[in-house]
C-alpha positions as CSV (number, residue, x, y, z in Angstrom):
1,M,11.1,13.9,78.2
2,Q,12.9,14.7,75.1
3,T,13.7,18.3,74.0
4,P,12.2,19.1,70.6
5,N,14.6,20.1,67.9
6,T,14.2,23.2,65.8
7,L,12.6,21.4,62.8
8,W,10.0,19.8,65.1
9,L,9.2,23.2,66.6
10,W,8.9,24.9,63.2
11,L,6.6,22.2,61.9
12,S,4.4,22.3,65.0
13,E,4.1,26.1,64.7
14,Q,3.4,26.0,60.9
15,A,1.0,23.0,60.8
16,I,-2.2,25.1,60.9
17,P,-1.2,27.7,58.3
18,L,0.1,24.9,56.0
19,A,-3.2,23.0,56.4
20,V,-5.2,26.1,55.6
21,V,-3.1,26.7,52.4
22,A,-3.4,23.1,51.4
23,A,-7.2,23.1,51.9
24,F,-7.5,26.4,49.9
25,L,-5.5,24.9,47.0
26,A,-7.6,21.8,47.0
27,F,-10.8,23.9,47.0
28,V,-9.5,25.9,44.0
29,L,-8.6,22.8,42.1
30,I,-12.0,21.2,42.7
31,V,-13.8,24.4,41.6
32,L,-11.8,24.6,38.4
33,A,-12.4,20.9,37.6
34,V,-16.2,21.3,38.2
35,S,-16.2,24.5,36.1
36,A,-14.4,22.9,33.2
37,R,-16.8,19.9,33.3
38,N,-19.9,22.1,33.4
39,R,-18.5,24.1,30.5
40,R,-17.9,21.0,28.4
41,V,-21.4,19.8,29.2
42,R,-22.9,23.2,28.3
43,M,-21.0,23.3,25.0
44,N,-22.3,19.8,24.1
45,Q,-25.9,20.8,24.9
46,T,-25.8,24.1,23.0
47,R,-24.2,22.5,20.0
48,S,-26.3,19.4,19.8
49,G,-27.0,18.7,16.1
50,A,-23.7,20.3,15.0
51,N,-21.2,18.0,13.4
52,Q,-18.4,17.9,10.8
53,E,-20.8,18.5,7.9
54,T,-22.4,21.6,9.5
55,F,-18.9,22.9,10.2
56,V,-17.9,22.4,6.6
57,H,-21.1,23.8,5.2
58,S,-20.8,27.0,7.3
59,L,-17.3,27.5,5.8
60,L,-18.4,26.6,2.2
61,E,-20.7,29.7,2.2
62,Y,-17.5,31.9,2.4
63,G,-15.5,30.0,-0.3
64,Y,-13.4,27.8,1.9
65,D,-12.1,24.4,0.6
66,A,-14.3,21.6,1.9
67,E,-11.5,19.1,2.1
68,V,-9.3,21.4,4.1
69,A,-12.1,22.1,6.5
70,R,-12.9,18.4,6.9
71,T,-9.3,17.5,7.5
72,I,-8.9,20.2,10.2
73,Y,-12.2,19.2,11.9
74,R,-11.2,15.5,12.0
75,Y,-7.6,16.4,13.2
76,L,-8.9,18.6,16.0
77,Q,-11.4,15.9,17.1
78,E,-9.1,12.9,16.9
79,E,-5.6,14.2,17.5
80,Q,-6.1,17.2,19.8
81,N,-8.9,15.5,21.7
82,V,-11.6,18.1,21.3
83,H,-14.7,16.3,22.5
84,F,-17.5,18.7,21.5
85,P,-18.7,20.0,18.1
86,I,-16.4,22.6,16.7
87,E,-17.5,25.9,15.2
88,P,-15.5,28.1,12.9
89,S,-15.6,30.9,15.5
90,D,-14.1,28.8,18.3
91,L,-11.0,30.3,19.9
92,L,-8.0,27.9,19.5
93,D,-6.6,28.6,22.9
94,E,-9.6,29.3,25.2
95,D,-12.3,27.1,23.6
96,L,-10.2,24.2,22.3
97,G,-7.4,24.4,24.8
98,L,-4.5,24.5,22.3
99,D,-1.3,26.1,23.5
100,I,1.4,27.4,21.1
101,V,3.1,23.9,20.9
102,D,-0.2,22.2,20.1
103,L,-1.0,24.8,17.5
104,D,2.4,24.5,15.8
105,E,2.0,20.7,15.8
106,T,-1.5,21.0,14.3
107,I,-0.4,23.4,11.6
108,L,2.5,21.1,10.5
109,D,0.4,17.9,10.7
110,V,-2.6,19.4,8.8
111,L,-0.3,20.8,6.1
112,E,1.2,17.4,5.6
113,L,-2.3,15.7,5.5
114,T,-3.5,18.2,2.9
115,R,-0.2,18.0,1.0
116,R,0.7,21.6,1.3
117,Q,3.9,23.4,2.0
118,Y,4.6,25.3,5.2
119,R,5.3,28.9,4.5
120,P,5.5,30.8,7.8
121,G,5.6,34.1,6.0
122,L,1.9,33.7,5.1
123,R,1.0,34.0,8.7
124,H,1.3,37.8,9.3
125,T,-1.3,37.7,12.1
126,P,-1.7,35.2,14.9
127,L,-4.1,32.4,14.4
128,I,-6.9,32.9,16.9
129,T,-10.0,31.0,15.7
130,V,-10.5,27.8,13.8
131,E,-11.5,29.8,10.8
132,D,-8.1,31.5,10.9
133,L,-6.5,28.1,10.9
134,V,-8.6,27.0,7.9
135,R,-7.7,30.2,6.0
136,F,-4.0,29.8,6.7
137,V,-3.9,26.1,5.5
138,Q,-5.9,27.0,2.4
139,A,-3.6,29.8,1.6
140,S,-0.5,27.6,1.8
141,P,0.8,26.5,-1.6
142,R,0.2,22.8,-2.6
143,S,3.2,20.6,-2.7
144,A,4.3,19.7,-6.2
145,D,4.9,16.1,-6.8
146,R,8.3,15.7,-8.3
147,A,9.1,13.1,-10.9
148,A,11.7,10.5,-10.0
């Protein structure tokens, strides 16, 4: 019979605790995935009938530019993969899942699409909701086309 080495002894002693930790982590990941799926389904159900036009119309009532609102809605749906109807009060991080890198990319891309200049000094408060994003883009000055 062979004498077990120290690595083999350690692994045999830690097998059950490691299996318990792995099972717990797998359970947590499954619960999070099911929760995210259920949330997405619930948001689609509660927002049935909402679309780009209802989003734009809800912002037009407060004087926002329709073209800026349309561009942002389309960008979030197509480029940031938001697969449910967006509302102006949606939180950029919690509801749409945008982190700071995604938000910066969105700002720069939308400003380019709407032909506006990036002026970081205009943003004196953090952008929290989609409405804040629309307000920031609308407040950015338009790019002047220069003659050649």
